[in-house]
VOPAGU-2260 file (C-alpha; in pm, 1 decimal, decimal comma):
REM VOPAGU-2260
SITE   aa  ch    i         X         Y         Z
SITE  MET   A    0    1597,6    1555,1   -1762,4
SITE  ALA   A    1    1707,6    1868,8   -1576,5
SITE  ILE   A    2    1474,0    2092,2   -1779,3
SITE  SER   A    3    1181,3    1855,0   -1723,5
SITE  HIS   A    4    1259,6    1848,9   -1354,5
SITE  ARG   A    5    1246,3    2229,1   -1330,1
SITE  VAL   A    6     920,8    2243,2   -1526,5
SITE  PHE   A    7     763,5    1980,2   -1301,9
SITE  THR   A    8     883,5    2161,3    -990,4
SITE  ALA   A    9     747,3    2496,0   -1109,4
SITE  ALA   A   10     411,9    2340,9   -1195,3
SITE  LEU   A   11     376,3    2177,6    -856,6
SITE  ILE   A   12     478,6    2499,1    -677,5
SITE  THR   A   13     204,5    2680,7    -870,4
SITE  LEU   A   14     -47,4    2411,0    -778,7
SITE  THR   A   15      54,4    2438,4    -415,5
SITE  LEU   A   16      13,4    2816,5    -409,3
SITE  VAL   A   17    -326,6    2797,0    -574,6
SITE  THR   A   18    -476,7    2508,0    -378,9
SITE  ALA   A   19    -303,3    2506,7     -43,1
SITE  ALA   A   20    -515,3    2565,2     263,5
SITE  PRO   A   21    -475,2    2909,0     421,7
SITE  ALA   A   22    -171,6    2928,2     647,1
SITE  GLN   A   23    -231,8    2939,2    1019,1
SITE  ALA   A   24    -182,0    3275,0    1186,8
SITE  ALA   A   25      92,8    3132,2    1407,5
SITE  ALA   A   26     300,1    3006,5    1114,5
SITE  ALA   A   27     667,4    3087,6    1165,9
SITE  PRO   A   28     880,0    3248,2     892,1
SITE  THR   A   29    1093,0    3012,6     685,6
SITE  THR   A   30    1391,1    3030,0     455,5
SITE  GLY   A   31    1178,9    2933,2     157,2
SITE  PHE   A   32    1269,1    2637,8     -60,6
SITE  GLN   A   33    1632,7    2602,2    -158,6
SITE  ARG   A   34    1751,9    2362,0    -426,7
SITE  VAL   A   35    2042,6    2147,6    -310,7
SITE  ASP   A   36    2254,4    1864,9    -447,8
SITE  LEU   A   37    2296,7    1579,8    -205,3
SITE  THR   A   38    2603,4    1364,5    -267,3
SITE  SER   A   39    2537,5    1013,6    -142,5
SITE  HIS   A   40    2762,7     733,5     -18,8
SITE  ASP   A   41    2873,3     618,7    -364,7
SITE  GLY   A   42    2912,0     962,6    -520,6
SITE  ALA   A   43    2565,8     967,0    -679,9
SITE  VAL   A   44    2421,4    1320,3    -669,7
SITE  LEU   A   45    2058,5    1329,2    -559,8
SITE  LYS   A   46    1842,4    1629,4    -641,4
SITE  ALA   A   47    1677,6    1772,1    -332,0
SITE  ASN   A   48    1518,2    2075,3    -173,6
SITE  VAL   A   49    1529,4    2200,1     183,3
SITE  ILE   A   50    1317,3    2444,3     379,8
SITE  SER   A   51    1388,0    2556,7     736,9
SITE  PRO   A   52    1251,7    2787,5    1004,9
SITE  THR   A   53    1441,1    3114,3    1039,6
SITE  THR   A   54    1435,3    3089,4    1418,8
SITE  ALA   A   55    1741,0    2970,6    1609,8
SITE  GLY   A   56    1786,5    2593,9    1621,5
SITE  PRO   A   57    1827,2    2316,7    1678,2
SITE  HIS   A   58    1502,3    2206,1    1512,5
SITE  PRO   A   59    1334,4    1869,6    1463,2
SITE  ALA   A   60    1388,0    1741,7    1110,6
SITE  ILE   A   61    1203,1    1541,4     847,7
SITE  VAL   A   62    1342,0    1360,1     543,1
SITE  PHE   A   63    1090,9    1297,1     264,2
SITE  ILE   A   64    1174,5    1040,4      -6,6
SITE  SER   A   65    1003,0    1072,6    -344,7
SITE  SER   A   66     751,5     824,1    -475,9
SITE  TRP   A   67     820,1     597,5    -773,0
SITE  GLY   A   68     839,7     818,0   -1082,0
SITE  LEU   A   69     803,3    1149,0    -894,7
SITE  ASN   A   70    1063,9    1392,2    -767,2
SITE  ASP   A   71    1139,8    1606,8    -464,1
SITE  ALA   A   72     872,6    1861,4    -560,7
SITE  GLU   A   73     614,7    1603,2    -450,9
SITE  TYR   A   74     609,8    1717,0     -88,3
SITE  LEU   A   75     627,4    2097,4    -127,2
SITE  ALA   A   76     293,0    2167,1      38,8
SITE  GLN   A   77     355,8    1941,4     336,9
SITE  ALA   A   78     718,7    2052,1     372,4
SITE  LYS   A   79     612,6    2418,2     381,2
SITE  ALA   A   80     355,3    2352,1     652,2
SITE  LEU   A   81     605,2    2154,6     859,3
SITE  ALA   A   82     874,0    2422,6     824,5
SITE  GLU   A   83     627,3    2686,2     939,5
SITE  ALA   A   84     566,8    2465,0    1243,3
SITE  GLY   A   85     938,6    2455,6    1329,0
SITE  TYR   A   86    1079,8    2160,9    1132,1
SITE  VAL   A   87    1376,0    2148,9     895,3
SITE  VAL   A   88    1249,4    1949,6     597,0
SITE  LEU   A   89    1467,7    1788,7     331,2
SITE  SER   A   90    1298,4    1622,6      34,0
SITE  TYR   A   91    1498,3    1433,4    -225,0
SITE  THR   A   92    1441,9    1253,1    -554,3
SITE  ALA   A   93    1520,0     884,5    -522,4
SITE  ARG   A   94    1824,5     768,4    -716,9
SITE  GLY   A   95    1773,6     685,9   -1079,7
SITE  PHE   A   96    1468,5     909,2   -1123,2
SITE  TRP   A   97    1452,8    1250,0   -1290,7
SITE  GLY   A   98    1772,5    1446,3   -1223,5
SITE  SER   A   99    1910,7    1224,9    -945,8
SITE  GLY   A  100    2217,8    1020,9   -1028,5
SITE  GLY   A  101    2265,5     647,9   -1016,9
SITE  PHE   A  102    2025,9     377,5   -1131,1
SITE  ILE   A  103    1689,5     271,9    -987,7
SITE  ASP   A  104    1759,4      38,4    -697,3
SITE  THR   A  105    1396,9     -47,0    -609,3
SITE  GLY   A  106    1443,0       0,7    -236,0
SITE  GLY   A  107    1771,3    -188,3    -231,2
SITE  PRO   A  108    2090,0    -125,5     -31,3
SITE  ALA   A  109    2188,2     187,2    -227,6
SITE  ASP   A  110    1847,9     345,6    -163,9
SITE  ILE   A  111    1872,1     269,0     206,5
SITE  ALA   A  112    2220,7     418,6     229,2
SITE  ASP   A  113    2082,5     732,3      60,1
SITE  VAL   A  114    1852,0     791,2     357,1
SITE  SER   A  115    2147,8     790,9     594,7
SITE  ALA   A  116    2335,3    1023,9     358,5
SITE  ALA   A  117    2039,4    1263,4     370,0
SITE  ILE   A  118    2045,0    1263,7     750,1
SITE  ASP   A  119    2420,1    1324,9     741,9
SITE  TRP   A  120    2363,5    1621,4     509,6
SITE  LEU   A  121    2100,4    1768,6     740,9
SITE  ASP   A  122    2336,2    1738,5    1037,3
SITE  ALA   A  123    2622,6    1905,8     850,9
SITE  ASN   A  124    2437,0    2181,6     667,1
SITE  THR   A  125    2126,9    2287,1     861,2
SITE  THR   A  126    2000,1    2362,8    1210,0
SITE  ALA   A  127    1846,2    2014,9    1231,1
SITE  ASP   A  128    1872,8    1832,7    1561,1
SITE  PRO   A  129    2028,9    1491,4    1479,6
SITE  ALA   A  130    1856,3    1343,2    1784,0
SITE  ARG   A  131    1511,9    1434,9    1646,2
SITE  VAL   A  132    1479,6    1302,1    1292,0
SITE  GLY   A  133    1177,3    1153,6    1118,8
SITE  VAL   A  134    1142,8     995,2     776,3
SITE  GLY   A  135     832,8     997,8     558,3
SITE  GLY   A  136     709,9     915,2     214,7
SITE  VAL   A  137     434,9     788,9     -10,9
SITE  SER   A  138     458,7     447,5    -181,1
SITE  TYR   A  139     823,4     405,3    -286,3
SITE  GLY   A  140     937,4     659,7     -28,3
SITE  ALA   A  141     730,3     484,7     238,3
SITE  GLY   A  142     884,8     143,9     174,5
SITE  ILE   A  143    1236,3     286,5     169,3
SITE  GLY   A  144    1169,7     474,5     492,2
SITE  LEU   A  145    1052,4     160,7     672,2
SITE  ILE   A  146    1357,0     -38,2     563,0
SITE  ALA   A  147    1589,0     250,3     655,6
SITE  ALA   A  148    1449,1     244,1    1009,6
SITE  GLY   A  149    1612,5     -96,4    1047,1
SITE  HIS   A  150    1949,0      38,8     934,3
SITE  ASP   A  151    1985,1     386,1    1088,0
SITE  PRO   A  152    1905,1     420,1    1461,0
SITE  ARG   A  153    1889,3     799,2    1425,8
SITE  ILE   A  154    1540,3     764,7    1275,0
SITE  ARG   A  155    1295,9     828,4    1557,3
SITE  ALA   A  156     974,9     807,3    1358,4
SITE  VAL   A  157     847,9     686,6    1021,6
SITE  VAL   A  158     534,2     795,8     837,4
SITE  ALA   A  159     473,8     530,1     571,6
SITE  LEU   A  160     182,2     605,2     338,0
SITE  SER   A  161      78,8     335,4      87,7
SITE  ALA   A  162     381,0     128,3     184,7
SITE  TRP   A  163     484,4    -227,4     127,9
SITE  THR   A  164     649,6    -446,4     390,7
SITE  ASP   A  165     683,9    -770,3     190,9
SITE  LEU   A  166     776,0    -719,6    -174,6
SITE  VAL   A  167     771,1   -1091,4    -243,3
SITE  GLU   A  168     406,7   -1110,0    -136,3
SITE  SER   A  169     329,9    -807,2    -351,7
SITE  LEU   A  170     477,7    -984,6    -653,9
SITE  TYR   A  171     360,1   -1340,1    -585,0
SITE  ALA   A  172      70,1   -1332,5    -337,4
SITE  ASP   A  173     -59,2   -1689,3    -312,9
SITE  GLN   A  174     174,5   -1785,3    -600,3
SITE  THR   A  175      -9,5   -1556,9    -843,1
SITE  ARG   A  176     159,7   -1288,8   -1051,6
SITE  HIS   A  177      21,0    -932,4   -1073,5
SITE  PRO   A  178      93,3    -810,0   -1428,4
SITE  GLN   A  179     -94,3    -477,5   -1430,2
SITE  ALA   A  180      83,3    -348,1   -1120,4
SITE  VAL   A  181     428,5    -460,3   -1233,5
SITE  TRP   A  182     382,2    -326,5   -1588,9
SITE  LEU   A  183     285,4       9,9   -1440,0
SITE  LEU   A  184     607,9      18,9   -1236,9
SITE  ARG   A  185     815,3     -81,2   -1539,2
SITE  ILE   A  186     665,6     174,7   -1777,2
SITE  THR   A  187     704,3     454,2   -1522,3
SITE  ALA   A  188    1065,7     358,8   -1461,3
SITE  GLU   A  189    1144,8     358,1   -1833,0
SITE  LEU   A  190     974,8     693,3   -1895,2
SITE  LEU   A  191    1100,1     885,2   -1592,8
SITE  GLY   A  192    1414,1     709,9   -1475,6
SITE  ARG   A  193    1711,5     490,5   -1546,6
SITE  PRO   A  194    1635,5     128,1   -1464,2
SITE  SER   A  195    1932,7     -78,0   -1354,9
SITE  ALA   A  196    2033,3    -390,3   -1543,7
SITE  GLU   A  197    1928,6    -589,1   -1236,0
SITE  PHE   A  198    1581,6    -431,6   -1238,3
SITE  ASP   A  199    1533,7    -509,4   -1606,5
SITE  GLN   A  200    1648,5    -868,5   -1556,4
SITE  MET   A  201    1417,8    -924,8   -1259,4
SITE  LEU   A  202    1114,0    -797,9   -1450,0
SITE  ASP   A  203    1201,8    -992,5   -1763,2
SITE  ASP   A  204    1223,3   -1306,4   -1550,9
SITE  TYR   A  205     901,6   -1217,8   -1369,1
SITE  PHE   A  206     694,3   -1197,9   -1686,0
SITE  ALA   A  207     864,5   -1505,4   -1830,0
SITE  ASN   A  208     791,7   -1689,6   -1503,4
SITE  ARG   A  209    1149,5   -1803,7   -1460,6
SITE  ASN   A  210    1422,0   -1773,2   -1194,4
SITE  VAL   A  211    1159,0   -1733,7    -923,8
SITE  GLY   A  212    1416,4   -1808,0    -654,1
SITE  ALA   A  213    1636,3   -1517,0    -764,1
SITE  ILE   A  214    1338,0   -1280,7    -778,2
SITE  THR   A  215    1231,1   -1394,4    -432,8
SITE  GLU   A  216    1574,8   -1317,3    -289,4
SITE  TRP   A  217    1579,7    -980,2    -469,0
SITE  GLY   A  218    1240,7    -897,9    -317,9
SITE  ARG   A  219    1333,8   -1022,1      28,0
SITE  ILE   A  220    1627,5    -778,1      42,5
SITE  ARG   A  221    1379,5    -501,4     -41,0
SITE  SER   A  222    1124,5    -583,3     228,6
SITE  ALA   A  223    1095,5    -421,9     572,0
SITE  GLU   A  224     977,2    -758,9     703,8
SITE  THR   A  225    1332,1    -889,6     653,3
SITE  TYR   A  226    1472,3    -628,3     892,5
SITE  LEU   A  227    1203,8    -659,9    1158,5
SITE  ASP   A  228    1446,5    -756,5    1436,4
SITE  ALA   A  229    1659,1    -447,2    1374,8
SITE  ILE   A  230    1351,2    -224,1    1355,3
SITE  ARG   A  231    1224,2    -361,7    1685,3
SITE  ALA   A  232    1564,2    -305,7    1842,1
SITE  SER   A  233    1563,5      63,2    1739,1
SITE  ARG   A  234    1195,0     107,8    1834,8
SITE  PRO   A  235    1110,4     394,3    1596,6
SITE  ALA   A  236     751,3     518,3    1613,9
SITE  ILE   A  237     581,5     388,5    1298,9
SITE  LEU   A  238     262,7     515,0    1135,9
SITE  ILE   A  239     134,1     306,5     844,3
SITE  ALA   A  240    -162,5     432,7     640,2
SITE  ASN   A  241    -288,5     246,0     334,1
SITE  ALA   A  242    -600,1     178,5     128,6
SITE  TYR   A  243    -811,2    -135,9     161,2
SITE  GLY   A  244    -815,6    -169,1    -215,7
SITE  ASP   A  245    -444,9    -114,6    -278,0
SITE  SER   A  246    -389,6    -311,5    -599,2
SITE  ILE   A  247      -9,2    -289,8    -574,7
SITE  PHE   A  248      60,1    -349,9    -203,1
SITE  GLY   A  249    -224,3    -541,7     -41,5
SITE  PRO   A  250    -326,0    -461,0     317,5
SITE  ASN   A  251    -272,2    -799,8     482,8
SITE  GLN   A  252     107,6    -774,9     474,2
SITE  LEU   A  253      78,0    -448,4     667,3
SITE  VAL   A  254    -149,4    -604,7     926,9
SITE  ASP   A  255     107,9    -880,0     982,6
SITE  PHE   A  256     396,8    -633,2    1004,3
SITE  PHE   A  257     208,7    -400,6    1238,2
SITE  GLY   A  258     133,3    -688,3    1473,3
SITE  GLN   A  259     503,7    -767,1    1508,4
SITE  LEU   A  260     619,4    -412,8    1589,2
SITE  THR   A  261     715,5    -340,5    1948,3
SITE  GLY   A  262     763,4      37,2    1940,5
SITE  PRO   A  263     491,4     305,5    1920,5
SITE  LYS   A  264     269,2     224,8    1623,8
SITE  ARG   A  265     -47,5     323,4    1441,9
SITE  LEU   A  266    -225,8     156,4    1149,0
SITE  GLU   A  267    -488,0     330,3     934,8
SITE  PHE   A  268    -699,5     201,5     647,0
SITE  ALA   A  269    -937,6     393,3     420,3
SITE  ALA   A  270   -1123,8     336,4      95,1
SITE  GLY   A  271    -932,2     369,8    -228,7
SITE  ASP   A  272    -635,1     230,8    -412,7
SITE  HIS   A  273    -262,3     283,4    -403,6
SITE  ALA   A  274    -167,0     635,8    -285,6
SITE  ILE   A  275    -525,5     760,7    -326,4
SITE  PRO   A  276    -627,8     840,0      36,9
SITE  GLU   A  277    -330,5    1075,5      86,9
SITE  LEU   A  278    -333,1    1227,7    -262,3
SITE  THR   A  279    -512,5    1558,3    -196,6
SITE  GLY   A  280    -278,9    1632,8      93,4
SITE  LEU   A  281      11,6    1655,2    -149,8
SITE  ALA   A  282    -161,5    1959,6    -300,0
SITE  GLY   A  283    -203,1    2116,9      44,0
SITE  LEU   A  284    -573,9    2039,5      74,2
SITE  PRO   A  285    -724,5    1915,3     402,7
SITE  ASN   A  286    -657,9    1544,3     424,6
SITE  HIS   A  287    -710,0    1303,1     713,6
SITE  VAL   A  288    -399,1    1097,0     633,2
SITE  TRP   A  289    -167,0    1396,7     639,9
SITE  THR   A  290    -336,4    1523,0     955,9
SITE  SER   A  291    -238,2    1194,1    1119,8
SITE  ALA   A  292     112,7    1220,4     973,5
SITE  ARG   A  293     160,9    1570,9    1112,7
SITE  GLN   A  294      39,7    1463,1    1457,3
SITE  TRP   A  295     270,7    1160,3    1446,3
SITE  PHE   A  296     574,4    1376,1    1371,6
SITE  ASP   A  297     473,1    1624,0    1641,8
SITE  ASP   A  298     439,4    1347,5    1898,5
SITE  HIS   A  299     744,7    1140,6    1815,4
SITE  VAL   A  300     996,3    1373,0    1648,0
SITE  ALA   A  301     935,9    1722,0    1783,5
SITE  ASN   A  302     842,1    1579,8    2123,5
SITE  SER   A  303     866,9    1250,9    2307,8
SITE  ARG   A  304     505,1    1177,5    2386,6
SITE  GLN   A  305     395,9     828,3    2474,9
SITE  THR   A  306      95,9     776,0    2247,7
SITE  ALA   A  307    -124,4     468,3    2271,5
SITE  ASP   A  308    -105,0     210,9    1993,3
SITE  GLN   A  309    -406,1     237,9    1768,3
SITE  VAL   A  310    -580,0      93,1    1465,5
SITE  VAL   A  311    -805,5     334,8    1277,1
SITE  LEU   A  312   -1053,2     203,6    1020,4
SITE  ARG   A  313   -1269,9     417,2     792,9
SITE  VAL   A  314   -1576,1     214,7     696,4
SITE  ARG   A  315   -1587,1     201,4     317,9
SITE  ASN   A  316   -1961,6     226,9     257,4
SITE  ALA   A  317   -2056,4     432,4     564,3
SITE  ASN   A  318   -1933,6     778,3     461,5
SITE  ASN   A  319   -1589,9     695,1     597,5
SITE  THR   A  320   -1720,0     653,2     951,6
SITE  VAL   A  321   -1410,8     635,9    1173,0
SITE  GLU   A  322   -1359,8     347,4    1414,3
SITE  SER   A  323   -1065,7     314,2    1652,2
SITE  TYR   A  324    -928,9      -1,0    1812,9
SITE  VAL   A  325    -648,4     -69,1    2056,6
SITE  ASP   A  326    -492,8    -333,3    1830,0
SITE  TRP   A  327    -577,9    -541,2    1526,0
SITE  ALA   A  328    -696,1    -827,9    1744,7
SITE  ASP   A  329    -978,8    -602,9    1865,2
SITE  VAL   A  330   -1110,0    -529,6    1514,7
SITE  THR   A  331   -1296,0    -859,5    1481,8
SITE  GLY   A  332   -1545,4    -944,0    1752,0
SITE  GLY   A  333   -1638,6   -1285,3    1615,8
SITE  THR   A  334   -1652,0   -1495,7    1300,5
SITE  THR   A  335   -1944,4   -1654,8    1117,0
SITE  ARG   A  336   -1865,5   -1963,5     911,2
SITE  TYR   A  337   -2071,5   -2034,0     599,1
SITE  PRO   A  338   -2032,8   -2388,4     457,4
SITE  LEU   A  339   -1989,8   -2415,9      80,4
SITE  SER   A  340   -2173,9   -2687,4    -109,3
SITE  GLU   A  341   -2016,1   -2898,0    -384,3
SITE  LYS   A  342   -1997,8   -2729,8    -725,2
SITE  ALA   A  343   -1812,1   -2773,8   -1052,6
SITE  PHE   A  344   -1704,6   -2532,6   -1326,7
SITE  ARG   A  345   -1448,7   -2496,5   -1606,0
SITE  ALA   A  346   -1172,6   -2253,7   -1699,1
SITE  ASN   A  347   -1343,0   -2123,2   -2012,6
SITE  GLY   A  348   -1275,0   -1752,7   -1974,7
SITE  ASP   A  349   -1365,0   -1473,0   -1735,2
SITE  THR   A  350   -1702,8   -1386,3   -1583,4
SITE  VAL   A  351   -1865,0   -1056,3   -1487,7
SITE  ALA   A  352   -1708,7   -1096,0   -1143,9
SITE  THR   A  353   -1398,0    -878,4   -1164,0
SITE  ALA   A  354   -1175,8    -657,3    -950,4
SITE  GLY   A  355   -1131,2    -395,0   -1221,6
SITE  VAL   A  356    -822,2    -202,6   -1331,1
SITE  VAL   A  357    -515,4    -133,6   -1119,8
SITE  LEU   A  358    -536,7     209,9    -947,1
SITE  LEU   A  359    -845,6     324,9   -1140,1
SITE  THR   A  360   -1130,7     106,5   -1016,9
SITE  ASN   A  361   -1064,9     123,9    -643,9
SITE  GLY   A  362    -940,4     480,1    -683,3
SITE  LEU   A  363   -1282,0     577,4    -818,3
SITE  GLU   A  364   -1442,5     413,9    -514,8
SITE  ALA   A  365   -1259,7     663,9    -294,6
SITE  LEU   A  366   -1413,9     948,7    -497,1
SITE  THR   A  367   -1761,9     810,4    -564,3
SITE  GLY   A  368   -1819,7     551,5    -292,6
SITE  ILE   A  369   -1902,1     295,0    -562,4
SITE  PRO   A  370   -1695,6     -27,6    -549,9
SITE  PRO   A  371   -1664,6    -275,3    -837,8
SITE  LEU   A  372   -2013,0    -405,1    -922,7
SITE  ALA   A  373   -2139,0    -732,8   -1066,5
SITE  TRP   A  374   -2492,8    -849,0   -1131,6
SITE  LEU   A  375   -2479,0   -1193,6    -976,3
SITE  PRO   A  376   -2745,3   -1356,7   -1199,1
SITE  ALA   A  377   -2515,9   -1281,6   -1494,9
SITE  VAL   A  378   -2223,3   -1480,4   -1355,4
SITE  ASP   A  379   -2185,6   -1779,0   -1588,2
SITE  ARG   A  380   -2226,9   -2083,3   -1362,8
SITE  SER   A  381   -2038,9   -2300,5   -1612,2
SITE  ARG   A  382   -1732,0   -2079,6   -1555,6
SITE  ALA   A  383   -1774,6   -2006,9   -1184,7
SITE  ALA   A  384   -1914,1   -2132,3    -858,6
SITE  VAL   A  385   -2155,4   -1903,9    -671,6
SITE  TRP   A  386   -2278,1   -1937,1    -315,0
SITE  GLN   A  387   -2516,4   -1698,2    -136,1
SITE  THR   A  388   -2638,8   -1666,6     220,5
SITE  GLY   A  389   -3000,3   -1609,2     310,2
SITE  LEU   A  390   -3123,1   -1256,3     366,4
SITE  LEU   A  391   -2936,3   -1093,8     654,3
SITE  SER   A  392   -3225,8    -931,6     839,2
SITE  GLY   A  393   -2997,1    -738,2    1071,3
SITE  GLY   A  394   -2720,6    -674,2     818,9
SITE  ALA   A  395   -2358,5    -741,3     907,1
SITE  ALA   A  396   -2055,5    -531,8    1002,1
SITE  VAL   A  397   -1766,1    -704,6     823,4
SITE  ARG   A  398   -1441,6    -613,7     999,5
SITE  GLY   A  399   -1107,6    -779,7     945,8
SITE  ILE   A  400    -973,8   -1049,9     713,2
SITE  PRO   A  401   -1228,6   -1288,2     555,6
SITE  ARG   A  402   -1088,3   -1635,0     497,8
SITE  VAL   A  403   -1186,8   -1893,4     237,9
SITE  HIS   A  404   -1110,0   -2263,7     266,9
SITE  LEU   A  405   -1163,6   -2462,6     -51,7
SITE  THR   A  406   -1106,9   -2829,1    -114,0
SITE  ILE   A  407   -1090,5   -2864,1    -491,4
SITE  GLN   A  408   -1025,9   -3140,9    -737,1
SITE  PRO   A  409    -878,5   -2997,7   -1061,7
SITE  ASP   A  410    -806,4   -3208,7   -1367,1
SITE  ALA   A  411    -501,4   -2996,7   -1460,8
SITE  ALA   A  412    -162,5   -2991,8   -1289,2
SITE  THR   A  413    -162,4   -2613,2   -1254,2
SITE  GLY   A  414    -438,7   -2358,5   -1230,6
SITE  THR   A  415    -571,7   -2041,1   -1073,9
SITE  VAL   A  416    -893,0   -1947,3    -897,5
SITE  VAL   A  417   -1009,6   -1602,6    -788,4
SITE  ALA   A  418   -1244,9   -1564,0    -491,7
SITE  TYR   A  419   -1474,5   -1260,9    -463,7
SITE  LEU   A  420   -1685,0   -1172,3    -159,2
SITE  TYR   A  421   -1990,1    -961,2    -246,7
SITE  ASP   A  422   -2261,6    -765,7     -67,5
SITE  VAL   A  423   -2571,9    -846,0    -277,7
SITE  ASP   A  424   -2890,9    -639,4    -277,3
SITE  LEU   A  425   -3247,0    -758,1    -351,5
SITE  LEU   A  426   -3199,7    -697,4    -724,6
SITE  GLY   A  427   -2891,5    -918,6    -740,0
SITE  THR   A  428   -2635,6    -639,0    -773,2
SITE  GLY   A  429   -2316,9    -734,1    -593,0
SITE  ARG   A  430   -2080,1    -478,2    -444,7
SITE  LEU   A  431   -1730,2    -617,6    -413,0
SITE  ILE   A  432   -1617,8    -630,3     -50,3
SITE  THR   A  433   -1281,8    -800,0    -108,2
SITE  HIS   A  434   -1116,4   -1058,0    -331,8
SITE  ALA   A  435    -795,4   -1255,9    -386,4
SITE  PRO   A  436    -644,2   -1506,9    -632,6
SITE  TYR   A  437    -475,8   -1840,4    -564,9
SITE  THR   A  438    -255,2   -2047,3    -795,2
SITE  TRP   A  439    -150,7   -2411,5    -752,3
SITE  LEU   A  440     158,1   -2547,7    -921,9
SITE  SER   A  441     120,2   -2923,3    -885,4
SITE  GLY   A  442    -163,1   -3163,9    -955,0
SITE  GLY   A  443    -402,2   -3351,4    -730,9
SITE  THR   A  444    -653,5   -3245,3    -469,8
SITE  GLN   A  445    -586,6   -2892,7    -342,7
SITE  ALA   A  446    -665,5   -2771,3       9,0
SITE  ILE   A  447    -666,2   -2394,3     -38,2
SITE  ASP   A  448    -659,3   -2152,4     253,7
SITE  LEU   A  449    -701,2   -1802,4     116,4
SITE  ALA   A  450    -689,9   -1484,9     327,9
SITE  LEU   A  451    -886,2   -1213,5     148,1
SITE  PRO   A  452    -759,6    -855,6     193,7
SITE  ALA   A  453    -865,9    -682,7     514,2
SITE  THR   A  454   -1172,7    -461,9     494,8
SITE  ALA   A  455   -1436,2    -269,2     687,2
SITE  TRP   A  456   -1778,5    -290,7     522,2
SITE  ASP   A  457   -2136,5    -263,6     651,6
SITE  VAL   A  458   -2381,2    -501,2     482,0
SITE  PRO   A  459   -2726,0    -335,6     495,6
SITE  ALA   A  460   -3021,1    -518,3     648,1
SITE  GLY   A  461   -3199,2    -732,8     390,7
SITE  HIS   A  462   -2889,7    -790,9     176,2
SITE  ARG   A  463   -2700,2   -1117,0     129,8
SITE  LEU   A  464   -2337,0   -1216,6     123,9
SITE  ALA   A  465   -2214,9   -1406,2    -181,5
SITE  LEU   A  466   -1891,7   -1581,3    -267,1
SITE  VAL   A  467   -1796,6   -1617,9    -633,6
SITE  VAL   A  468   -1502,3   -1832,9    -741,7
SITE  ASP   A  469   -1392,7   -1819,3   -1104,1
SITE  THR   A  470   -1063,0   -1868,1   -1288,5
SITE  GLU   A  471    -960,1   -1532,3   -1436,7
SITE  ASP   A  472    -921,9   -1165,1   -1352,8
SITE  PRO   A  473    -741,3    -893,1   -1551,8
SITE  LEU   A  474    -530,7    -806,5   -1246,7
SITE  TYR   A  475    -359,4   -1146,2   -1245,7
SITE  ILE   A  476    -178,8   -1397,2   -1466,4
SITE  ASP   A  477    -358,9   -1729,8   -1441,5
SITE  THR   A  478    -208,6   -2070,2   -1512,7
SITE  ASN   A  479    -526,6   -2247,7   -1623,9
SITE  ALA   A  480    -537,9   -2495,0   -1909,4
SITE  PRO   A  481    -826,2   -2384,2   -2134,7
SITE  GLY   A  482   -1137,7   -2585,9   -2060,3
SITE  SER   A  483    -991,1   -2758,9   -1756,7
SITE  ALA   A  484   -1242,6   -2870,1   -1495,5
SITE  ILE   A  485   -1246,2   -2773,7   -1128,0
SITE  SER   A  486   -1469,3   -2937,7    -870,8
SITE  VAL   A  487   -1525,7   -2798,3    -522,2
SITE  THR   A  488   -1550,5   -3109,6    -309,5
SITE  GLY   A  489   -1520,5   -3216,6      49,3
SITE  SER   A  490   -1501,5   -2963,8     327,9
SITE  SER   A  491   -1513,8   -2599,7     213,2
SITE  TRP   A  492   -1627,2   -2279,9     379,3
SITE  VAL   A  493   -1587,1   -1903,0     409,8
SITE  ASP   A  494   -1523,4   -1737,0     747,2
SITE  VAL   A  495   -1658,6   -1381,5     764,1
SITE  PRO   A  496   -1513,4   -1161,9    1042,9
SITE  LEU   A  497   -1771,4    -946,1    1215,9
SITE  ARG   A  498   -1759,1    -664,9    1466,3
């Protein structure tokens, strides 16, 4: 592992030197990167690097926590830029990965204690100012940083990129399991780390669909939502930036968490999938997410500025047009309700309506601007229900969380439906705006209230909106009995939030 770690570090340093944006003329000299071993609370040795200004301290400080499967070389470009701006920056490899000791704790108590150990190390060994400390990370590092803010009051600010706040929702949103995302985490852990026995047991149970109560408690301990009262008491400044199409940590949990914060806060969404919007910034290239992160640290770690709360949305199909709002409640100006007529279909396999492949499909949207597509006339009406609006002569600016209410009568005790909201052009090609699954676990009439993931999408004039409901999607494990019938009956509708 140690040799692989050095090779990976050298490769990323080379990438940084080749691709990094030119340094600003006012950049201050630094010590350069120094490899350090960080001994944590339980004796586990975490591999880390530190870079500092050469000017006299004390200096504001940042702790970066590695993403799942990556190591402390991940943040070299950003750490260098921050050090040149006057920060002491410590980056470390999360326990259980690469050369760091211990076993993978998946954001559990040992991981949270590691953050405090890193701050202790900075205080004892560098010119860092212990009263001016920020924590940042992407994905795994982001979730750990948020939870740590509820445990260590020394953390003045958090930059959480592609974070989760509710791990239970990520695993079981609307009682539906997400196999692609969880398999990806498991394979990465096995290839690049040392999974704990607890981790292996939880994932074995997850795929076997057993011991759900134990998995729920395991996930609750690893969710920032659980520590919300402590986070609000400490009032760290929190920046959360994620992708609308995050297929691992959906955006709605972040909207809920953001709304409950009482300290300085900022929420940003952009097109893409998990860790895609911020990706180029890790190589030192210009990147709007890391620009926001740098400003957040400057305002709330290096200084004590009182910045206004803000929600920033980049419109997915409008060349990332930037819109700013005071709070999430201001994103949606009104809601249009479209009634859904009675329809019936059967669970006889998938249709052309699909959300794609974890990370890849929505990740490509960030690069190409093309979301998942489906030609609506090809959706098999025996396997799905399809509803369409009339032509929208003035188009529609969809902003916020669309909500679907379905009253269904299934003939099986358990089952799954997947709802897709499309923007449909005159040729019948649907562009996926947002989607979500729902699973029921007991028989009888089901009154389903389904919140689709938050989005910002402009429907062009002359297009239609369409809702497709079928029973399968590769992203999810369904519980349908083959051939079982589902009837949409009674009162059903879709509420579309508009600016």
